[in-house]
C-alpha positions as CSV (number, residue, x, y, z in Angstrom):
1,M,-15.5,-3.5,-23.2
2,S,-17.9,-2.4,-20.5
3,L,-17.4,0.7,-18.3
4,M,-16.2,-1.5,-15.5
5,D,-13.8,-3.5,-17.5
6,E,-12.1,-0.5,-18.6
7,A,-12.1,0.9,-15.1
8,R,-10.5,-2.1,-13.8
9,Q,-7.8,-2.0,-16.6
10,V,-6.9,1.6,-15.5
11,A,-7.1,0.5,-11.7
12,A,-4.8,-2.3,-12.4
13,E,-2.0,0.2,-13.5
14,F,-1.9,1.1,-9.8
15,D,-1.1,-2.4,-8.6
16,Y,1.9,-2.7,-6.5
17,S,3.0,-6.4,-6.3
18,A,4.6,-8.1,-3.5
19,E,7.8,-8.5,-5.7
20,A,7.9,-4.8,-6.3
21,V,7.4,-4.0,-2.6
22,N,10.4,-6.1,-1.8
23,K,12.6,-4.6,-4.5
24,G,11.5,-1.3,-3.0
25,V,12.8,-2.3,0.6
26,K,16.0,-3.3,-0.8
27,E,16.6,-0.2,-2.7
28,F,15.3,2.0,0.4
29,M,17.9,0.1,2.5
30,K,20.5,0.9,0.0
31,E,19.7,4.5,-0.1
32,M,19.6,4.7,3.7
33,D,22.8,3.5,4.0
34,E,24.4,5.6,1.3
35,G,22.9,8.6,2.9
36,L,24.6,7.7,6.3
37,Q,27.9,7.5,4.3
38,K,27.9,10.9,2.7
39,V,26.4,14.2,2.3
40,G,24.5,14.9,-0.9
41,A,22.9,11.5,-1.3
42,T,19.6,11.1,-2.8
43,M,18.1,10.2,0.7
44,S,19.4,12.9,2.9
45,Q,19.4,11.0,6.0
46,I,20.1,14.4,8.1
47,P,21.8,13.9,11.6
48,T,19.5,15.7,14.1
49,Y,21.9,15.9,17.2
50,V,18.9,14.4,19.1
51,T,20.5,11.4,20.7
52,A,17.6,10.2,23.1
53,V,13.9,9.7,23.0
54,P,11.5,9.9,26.0
55,N,9.9,7.1,27.7
56,G,6.8,8.9,29.2
57,T,8.3,9.4,32.7
58,E,10.2,12.9,32.1
59,K,8.7,16.0,34.0
60,G,8.8,19.6,33.7
61,L,7.5,22.7,32.0
62,Y,9.1,23.5,28.6
63,M,8.3,25.6,25.6
64,A,7.9,25.4,22.0
65,V,7.5,27.7,19.1
66,D,6.6,26.9,15.5
67,L,7.2,29.0,12.5
68,G,5.7,26.8,9.8
69,G,4.3,29.3,7.4
70,T,2.0,32.4,7.9
71,N,1.2,31.8,11.4
72,F,3.5,31.7,14.7
73,R,2.3,29.3,17.5
74,V,3.8,29.7,21.2
75,C,3.3,26.7,23.4
76,S,4.1,25.8,27.1
77,I,4.0,21.9,27.9
78,H,3.5,20.7,31.3
79,L,4.8,17.0,31.1
80,N,3.3,15.0,34.1
81,G,5.8,12.0,33.9
82,D,3.0,9.7,33.3
83,T,2.8,9.8,29.5
84,T,0.3,12.7,29.8
85,F,0.7,16.4,29.4
86,S,-1.0,19.9,29.5
87,L,-0.5,22.4,26.7
88,T,-1.2,26.0,26.6
89,Q,-0.8,28.0,23.4
90,S,-1.6,31.2,21.3
91,K,-1.2,31.7,17.4
92,V,-0.7,34.9,15.8
93,A,-0.6,35.8,12.0
94,I,2.9,36.7,10.5
95,P,2.2,40.5,9.2
96,R,2.6,40.5,5.2
97,E,5.4,43.0,5.5
98,L,7.6,41.0,7.9
99,M,7.6,38.2,5.5
100,V,9.4,40.1,3.0
101,A,11.3,42.4,5.3
102,K,14.7,44.0,4.6
103,T,16.5,42.7,7.6
104,A,16.0,39.3,9.8
105,Q,16.0,41.3,12.9
106,E,12.3,42.8,12.0
107,L,10.9,39.2,11.8
108,F,12.8,37.7,14.8
109,S,12.1,40.8,17.1
110,F,8.2,40.3,16.3
111,L,8.8,36.7,17.2
112,A,10.6,37.4,20.5
113,R,7.6,40.0,21.3
114,Q,5.1,37.4,21.1
115,I,6.9,35.1,23.4
116,Q,7.1,37.9,25.6
117,I,3.4,38.5,25.4
118,F,2.7,34.6,26.0
119,L,4.8,34.6,29.2
120,K,3.1,37.8,30.7
121,T,-0.3,36.2,29.9
122,H,0.0,32.6,30.8
123,H,3.2,32.6,33.0
124,E,3.0,35.9,34.7
125,E,4.6,34.8,37.9
126,H,7.7,33.5,36.2
127,Y,7.7,36.5,34.1
128,E,7.6,39.0,36.9
129,A,10.3,37.2,38.8
130,G,12.3,37.7,35.8
131,V,11.7,41.3,35.7
132,R,12.6,41.8,39.5
133,R,15.9,39.9,38.8
134,R,16.7,42.2,35.9
135,K,16.6,45.1,38.3
136,T,18.8,43.8,40.8
137,M,21.3,42.0,38.8
138,S,24.2,43.4,36.3
139,A,23.7,43.2,32.7
140,T,26.3,40.4,32.5
141,E,24.8,38.1,34.7
142,G,22.5,35.5,33.3
143,Y,19.6,33.5,34.5
144,K,20.3,30.3,36.4
145,D,19.5,27.0,34.6
146,E,16.3,26.3,36.8
147,E,15.1,29.7,36.0
148,N,15.1,29.4,32.3
149,F,12.5,28.2,30.1
150,Y,14.0,25.8,27.8
151,L,12.4,26.2,24.3
152,G,12.3,23.9,21.0
153,F,12.0,25.8,17.9
154,T,10.3,24.4,14.9
155,F,11.3,26.0,11.9
156,S,9.7,24.5,8.9
157,F,12.1,25.9,6.1
158,P,15.3,24.5,4.7
159,V,18.2,24.6,7.0
160,D,21.7,23.3,7.3
161,Q,21.5,21.9,11.0
162,V,24.9,21.8,12.6
163,G,24.1,21.3,16.2
164,I,20.9,20.6,18.3
165,N,20.3,24.2,18.6
166,S,21.9,25.5,15.5
167,G,21.0,25.6,12.0
168,K,22.0,28.1,9.0
169,L,18.9,29.1,6.8
170,I,19.1,27.8,3.3
171,R,16.4,29.4,1.6
172,W,12.9,30.8,2.3
173,T,9.9,29.2,1.1
174,K,6.0,29.7,1.7
175,G,6.0,33.2,0.6
176,F,9.0,34.3,2.8
177,D,11.7,36.4,1.3
178,I,14.2,37.8,3.8
179,Q,17.4,37.7,2.1
180,D,19.3,39.0,5.1
181,A,18.4,35.9,6.9
182,V,19.9,33.3,4.4
183,G,23.1,31.7,5.6
184,K,22.4,32.9,9.2
185,D,21.8,30.8,12.3
186,V,18.0,30.8,12.9
187,C,18.2,30.0,16.6
188,A,20.9,32.7,17.1
189,L,18.6,35.2,15.5
190,L,15.7,34.3,17.9
191,Q,18.0,34.1,21.0
192,E,19.4,37.5,20.4
193,E,16.2,39.0,20.3
194,I,15.0,37.2,23.2
195,D,18.0,38.4,25.1
196,K,17.1,42.0,24.3
197,L,13.9,41.6,26.0
198,H,15.6,40.1,28.9
199,L,13.3,37.1,28.9
200,P,14.3,33.9,30.9
201,V,14.2,31.8,27.6
202,K,16.7,29.6,26.2
203,V,16.6,28.5,22.6
204,A,17.6,24.8,23.4
205,A,16.6,23.1,20.2
206,L,16.1,23.2,16.4
207,V,13.3,21.1,15.6
208,N,12.1,19.2,12.4
209,D,8.3,18.5,12.8
210,T,9.0,14.9,12.0
211,V,11.4,14.3,14.6
212,G,8.9,15.9,16.9
213,T,6.3,13.3,15.8
214,L,8.8,10.8,17.0
215,M,9.5,12.2,20.1
216,A,5.7,13.1,20.8
217,R,4.8,9.4,20.2
218,S,7.6,8.1,22.4
219,Y,6.6,10.2,25.3
220,T,2.8,9.3,24.9
221,S,3.1,5.5,23.8
222,P,1.7,2.9,26.1
223,G,4.5,0.8,27.9
224,K,8.0,1.3,28.2
225,T,9.3,0.6,24.9
226,G,10.9,3.8,23.0
227,T,9.4,4.6,19.7
228,L,11.6,3.6,16.8
229,L,10.1,5.7,13.9
230,G,8.0,8.9,13.4
231,A,6.3,9.2,9.9
232,I,4.1,11.7,8.3
233,F,1.6,10.8,5.7
234,G,-0.2,14.1,5.1
235,T,0.1,16.9,2.7
236,G,3.7,15.7,2.2
237,T,5.6,12.7,3.7
238,N,8.8,12.2,5.7
239,G,10.3,9.8,8.2
240,A,12.7,10.2,11.0
241,Y,14.0,7.1,13.1
242,V,16.5,6.2,16.0
243,E,19.9,5.0,14.1
244,R,22.9,3.4,15.8
245,L,25.6,6.3,16.2
246,D,28.4,4.3,14.6
247,K,26.4,3.8,11.4
248,V,26.3,7.4,10.9
249,K,29.7,7.4,9.2
250,K,29.4,10.8,7.6
251,M,29.4,12.6,11.0
252,A,33.3,12.2,11.0
253,S,33.6,14.6,8.3
254,M,30.8,17.1,9.1
255,N,31.4,20.6,11.0
256,G,28.9,20.1,13.4
257,S,29.0,21.1,17.0
258,D,29.7,18.8,20.0
259,Y,27.0,16.4,21.1
260,D,26.1,14.0,23.6
261,K,27.5,10.5,22.5
262,S,26.6,8.8,25.5
263,T,23.5,7.1,24.2
264,G,25.0,5.5,21.1
265,E,22.1,6.7,19.1
266,M,21.2,9.6,17.2
267,I,17.7,10.3,15.2
268,I,17.9,10.8,11.7
269,N,15.7,12.9,9.6
270,T,15.4,10.8,6.3
271,E,13.9,13.3,3.9
272,W,12.5,10.1,2.2
273,G,10.3,12.1,0.0
274,S,13.3,12.1,-2.4
275,F,13.6,8.2,-2.3
276,D,14.4,6.8,-5.7
277,N,14.1,10.1,-7.7
278,H,15.7,8.2,-10.4
279,L,12.8,5.6,-10.6
280,S,14.9,2.3,-10.7
281,V,12.0,0.6,-8.3
282,L,9.2,3.1,-7.9
283,P,6.1,2.4,-10.2
284,N,5.5,5.1,-12.7
285,T,2.2,5.1,-14.6
286,S,1.5,7.6,-17.5
287,Y,-0.6,9.7,-14.8
288,D,2.4,10.0,-12.5
289,E,4.7,11.0,-15.5
290,D,2.2,13.8,-16.6
291,L,1.8,15.1,-13.0
292,D,5.6,15.3,-12.4
293,Q,6.2,16.9,-15.7
294,E,3.8,19.7,-15.1
295,S,4.8,20.0,-11.2
296,V,6.9,23.0,-10.0
297,N,9.7,20.5,-9.2
298,P,9.9,18.0,-12.2
299,G,12.1,15.0,-11.2
300,I,12.3,15.7,-7.6
301,Q,10.3,14.2,-4.6
302,M,9.1,11.1,-6.8
303,F,8.4,9.0,-3.6
304,E,6.2,11.8,-2.2
305,K,4.6,12.4,-5.4
306,R,3.2,8.7,-5.3
307,I,2.0,8.8,-1.6
308,S,1.0,12.3,-0.1
309,G,-2.1,14.0,0.2
310,M,-1.0,16.9,-1.9
311,F,-0.8,14.6,-5.2
312,L,-3.2,11.8,-4.7
313,G,-6.2,13.7,-5.7
314,E,-4.4,14.9,-8.8
315,I,-3.4,11.4,-9.8
316,L,-7.0,10.5,-9.6
317,R,-8.2,13.4,-11.5
318,R,-5.8,12.5,-14.6
319,A,-7.0,9.0,-14.6
320,M,-10.7,10.1,-14.6
321,L,-9.9,12.2,-17.3
322,S,-8.2,9.6,-19.2
323,M,-11.0,7.3,-19.2
324,M,-13.3,10.1,-20.0
325,N,-11.2,11.1,-23.1
326,R,-11.4,7.5,-24.5
327,S,-14.1,7.6,-27.2
328,H,-15.4,4.2,-26.8
329,V,-15.7,4.3,-23.1
330,A,-19.2,5.6,-21.8
331,F,-17.6,7.4,-18.6
332,L,-19.3,10.3,-17.4
333,K,-21.3,10.7,-20.7
334,D,-24.7,9.2,-21.8
335,E,-26.1,8.7,-25.3
336,H,-29.5,9.3,-23.8
337,S,-31.2,9.3,-20.4
338,G,-32.7,6.0,-20.7
339,V,-29.0,4.3,-20.1
340,N,-28.5,6.2,-16.9
341,D,-30.0,4.7,-13.7
342,V,-31.2,8.2,-12.7
343,H,-33.0,8.8,-15.8
344,S,-31.3,11.9,-16.8
345,T,-28.2,12.6,-19.0
346,T,-24.8,13.1,-17.2
347,T,-23.6,16.7,-17.4
348,I,-20.0,18.2,-16.6
349,D,-19.9,22.0,-16.1
350,D,-17.3,23.7,-18.3
351,N,-15.8,25.0,-15.5
352,S,-15.4,21.9,-13.4
353,A,-12.5,21.3,-11.4
354,L,-11.9,18.3,-13.3
355,Y,-10.4,20.1,-16.0
356,K,-8.1,22.2,-13.6
357,Q,-4.8,21.1,-12.3
358,W,-4.8,20.2,-8.9
359,G,-8.5,20.5,-9.1
360,L,-9.5,17.5,-6.9
361,D,-8.5,17.6,-3.3
362,T,-7.3,14.2,-1.9
363,S,-10.1,14.2,0.8
364,F,-12.2,13.5,-2.1
365,L,-10.7,9.8,-2.3
366,S,-11.3,9.3,1.5
367,I,-15.1,10.2,0.8
368,V,-15.5,8.0,-2.2
369,S,-13.7,5.0,-0.7
370,E,-15.8,5.1,2.2
371,D,-19.2,5.0,0.5
372,H,-20.6,1.6,1.2
373,S,-24.3,2.4,0.3
374,S,-25.9,0.3,-2.4
375,D,-26.6,3.0,-4.9
376,L,-23.2,5.0,-4.1
377,R,-25.4,7.9,-3.5
378,I,-22.6,9.5,-1.4
379,V,-20.1,9.2,-4.4
380,R,-22.6,10.8,-6.8
381,Q,-23.2,13.8,-4.2
382,T,-19.5,14.3,-4.1
383,L,-18.9,14.2,-7.8
384,D,-21.9,16.8,-8.2
385,R,-20.7,18.9,-5.2
386,D,-16.8,18.9,-5.8
387,L,-16.5,18.5,-9.5
388,S,-20.0,19.8,-10.9
389,I,-20.7,16.6,-12.3
390,S,-24.6,16.3,-12.0
391,A,-26.6,13.0,-12.6
392,A,-23.6,10.6,-12.4
393,S,-24.9,7.1,-13.2
394,F,-24.1,4.3,-11.0
395,E,-21.7,2.7,-13.3
396,D,-19.8,6.1,-13.1
397,A,-19.7,6.2,-9.2
398,E,-18.4,2.5,-9.1
399,A,-15.6,3.5,-11.6
400,V,-14.6,6.4,-9.8
401,K,-14.5,4.4,-6.4
402,L,-12.3,1.8,-8.0
403,L,-9.8,4.0,-9.0
404,A,-9.7,6.0,-5.9
405,M,-9.2,2.8,-3.9
406,A,-6.6,1.6,-6.3
407,I,-4.7,5.0,-5.9
408,G,-5.0,4.9,-2.2
409,R,-3.9,1.2,-1.7
410,R,-0.8,1.7,-4.0
411,A,0.1,4.9,-1.7
412,A,-0.2,2.6,1.5
413,R,1.8,-0.2,-0.1
414,L,4.5,2.1,-1.1
415,S,4.5,3.5,2.6
416,A,5.1,0.0,3.7
417,V,8.4,0.0,1.8
418,A,9.8,2.7,4.0
419,L,8.6,1.6,7.3
420,G,9.8,-2.0,6.5
421,A,13.0,-0.9,5.4
422,I,13.6,1.0,8.6
423,V,12.4,-1.8,10.5
424,I,14.8,-4.2,9.1
425,S,17.8,-2.0,8.9
426,T,17.5,-1.1,12.6
427,G,17.7,-4.9,13.6
428,R,14.7,-4.3,15.9
429,L,13.0,-7.8,14.7
430,N,16.1,-9.7,16.0
431,K,14.4,-10.8,19.3
432,D,12.2,-13.7,20.4
433,T,8.5,-12.4,19.6
434,I,5.8,-14.5,21.3
435,D,4.6,-14.4,24.8
436,T,1.4,-16.4,25.1
437,S,1.1,-15.0,28.8
438,T,0.4,-11.3,27.9
439,T,-2.6,-9.6,26.5
440,A,-2.8,-8.9,22.7
441,I,-2.6,-5.5,21.2
442,T,-6.1,-4.8,19.7
443,T,-7.3,-2.0,17.6
444,G,-10.1,-0.1,16.4
445,G,-10.6,1.3,12.9
446,K,-7.8,4.3,12.7
447,P,-4.4,4.1,13.8
448,S,-4.2,4.0,17.4
449,E,-2.5,1.0,18.5
450,M,-4.0,-1.0,15.5
451,K,-3.6,-4.7,15.3
452,A,-5.9,-7.3,13.9
453,E,-8.0,-9.1,16.6
454,T,-6.5,-12.3,15.6
455,S,-3.0,-11.3,16.6
456,K,-0.9,-13.6,18.6
457,A,0.1,-11.8,22.0
458,V,3.5,-9.9,22.2
459,K,5.6,-8.9,25.0
460,E,5.8,-5.2,25.8
461,E,9.5,-5.3,25.3
462,D,9.5,-6.6,21.7
463,V,6.8,-4.4,20.6
464,I,8.1,-2.2,17.6
465,D,6.4,1.2,18.3
466,I,5.6,3.6,15.2
467,G,4.2,7.0,15.4
468,V,2.4,8.3,12.5
469,D,0.4,11.6,11.8
470,G,-1.3,13.5,8.7
471,S,-4.6,13.4,6.9
472,V,-3.6,10.2,4.7
473,V,-3.1,7.8,7.3
474,E,-5.5,9.2,9.5
475,Y,-8.5,9.6,7.3
476,Y,-8.0,7.3,4.4
477,P,-10.0,4.1,4.8
478,G,-7.9,1.1,4.9
479,F,-4.8,2.8,4.7
480,E,-2.9,0.9,7.9
481,E,-4.6,-2.2,6.8
482,Y,-3.2,-2.1,3.2
483,L,0.1,-1.3,4.9
484,R,0.1,-3.9,7.0
485,E,-0.6,-6.4,4.4
486,A,2.2,-5.0,2.3
487,L,4.7,-5.6,5.5
488,R,3.3,-9.3,5.7
489,E,4.7,-9.7,2.0
490,I,8.5,-8.9,3.0
491,P,10.1,-12.0,4.1
492,E,12.3,-10.5,6.5
493,I,9.0,-9.2,8.5
494,G,6.4,-11.8,7.7
495,P,2.9,-12.1,9.7
496,E,4.9,-12.7,12.9
497,G,7.3,-9.4,12.6
498,E,4.1,-7.5,11.4
499,N,2.4,-8.5,14.4
500,R,4.9,-7.0,16.5
501,I,4.9,-3.6,15.0
502,R,2.7,-1.1,16.8
503,I,1.3,1.8,15.0
504,G,-0.3,4.8,16.9
505,I,-1.3,8.3,16.0
506,A,1.1,10.9,17.3
507,K,0.0,14.5,17.3
508,D,1.5,17.9,17.5
509,G,5.0,17.2,16.8
510,S,6.0,21.0,16.3
511,G,4.4,21.5,19.8
512,V,4.7,18.5,22.4
513,G,7.7,17.3,20.3
514,A,9.7,20.2,20.0
515,A,9.3,20.6,23.9
516,L,10.4,17.1,24.5
517,I,13.5,17.9,22.1
518,A,14.3,20.8,24.6
519,L,14.2,18.6,27.2
520,V,16.5,15.9,25.8
521,A,18.8,19.1,24.7
522,R,18.8,20.2,28.6
523,S,19.8,16.8,29.5
524,A,22.6,16.4,27.2
525,E,23.9,19.8,28.2
526,K,23.9,18.6,31.9
527,I,25.9,15.5,31.0
528,Q,28.4,17.3,28.9
529,A,29.0,20.1,31.6
530,R,29.6,17.2,33.9
531,A,32.1,15.5,31.5
532,H,33.9,18.8,31.0
533,S,34.1,19.5,34.8
534,I,35.6,15.9,35.2
535,G,37.9,16.4,32.2
């Protein structure tokens, strides 16, 4: 068997058929429903207490802060009311000693001081007005609503969210370890330190970055159609979508705070990375099994391990090693230089990243898949640069590209399972679709209102808008085309339904999206206040 025949055989292990896609969609919808019924389901389906999405006409000045790792970002966002915004931001590293402080107060007072510095630097007039008011008002008097900056707090650690601006820390990750903060409301901790500095800032919303992606897309997307779904396909993967409130049955048994019920909707954070942890429908090659067993969380996040950037490079590395270790296959090895088109013998450095777990970054797949040169020169250069494999033959490069494309295509088709299930489950397809008098939605090469040029025209109100973010969806060649191919293979969607789905990049969910959630929180607060005054 030739090298390419062997490579095709391995690549075929990553095939994900139309039948498998449809089984996946049915199981995904089942797990979505279970997650809406009860706490503790495989797919968490976390209520966010965010009950509306923006439509691009909103105006105002809002703040956002983002504690997602070793940096802390502070932003102010001016919404112009025409789907555009202006953003001012600063970023500061978290001192290592504060990541492992004895008390929560040490970290959160540092965060509050960064907010103070930001206000003094970028909003001096507003800040100084606050200082003047402090000198003339009693300690018990608060700021009037219009004098407050409403702030969205993106906090990328596991929390038990019980209200739009309330959530208790479950555990720290990413090198943080402040036991004093575990079990406490992180919004209250930040607000307490803000109040000590007498800043005109109200922590209005606790934000998940995926929910922020949905909000940012809904504000900036063309037309008047609200966005249905925000999805991350990057280092990890997750999705958040707009659900009917009456379907979120578990709300009745949750001890959450009061929230605005007037819209009849709530954004749900799916946490879909854990979809089908029991592997009833997900594909499972030997490379997937080995990766999972040697990961830090075996048996968990099984969907994520097949489609996100953290894992795709490792899957390819294991597939390449498997082929190389087959004695009868001439992959990355030559008997003599005469059988190599570069007239040199292929060599692999003993310290090659090919031999190291997590040694291959997922960006490698994007570079390799995009090489259309006749001699696959870029693939060979990348093998040399990233894996210390010198003088790889054309056949070696061809085999690597075939494997990379097969792994990427499977990831995209699996992603279509999640998107397709949510589109079907929410009933967004149950409308008339075609209007030949309107302009077709056309696209370029990356997700940005992408549609095939041959698409039939769709009425704006029938467009199903999806916002996406992340390096995989943005930079992996053909990712959306593969995803759309799978959507067309789902009978409930088909070519006509797929034609109605508009997918566009949504940037900065932790900044712009967080500010928009603060805006929604403020609006809901006003509605509830009016309702209470009437009642």
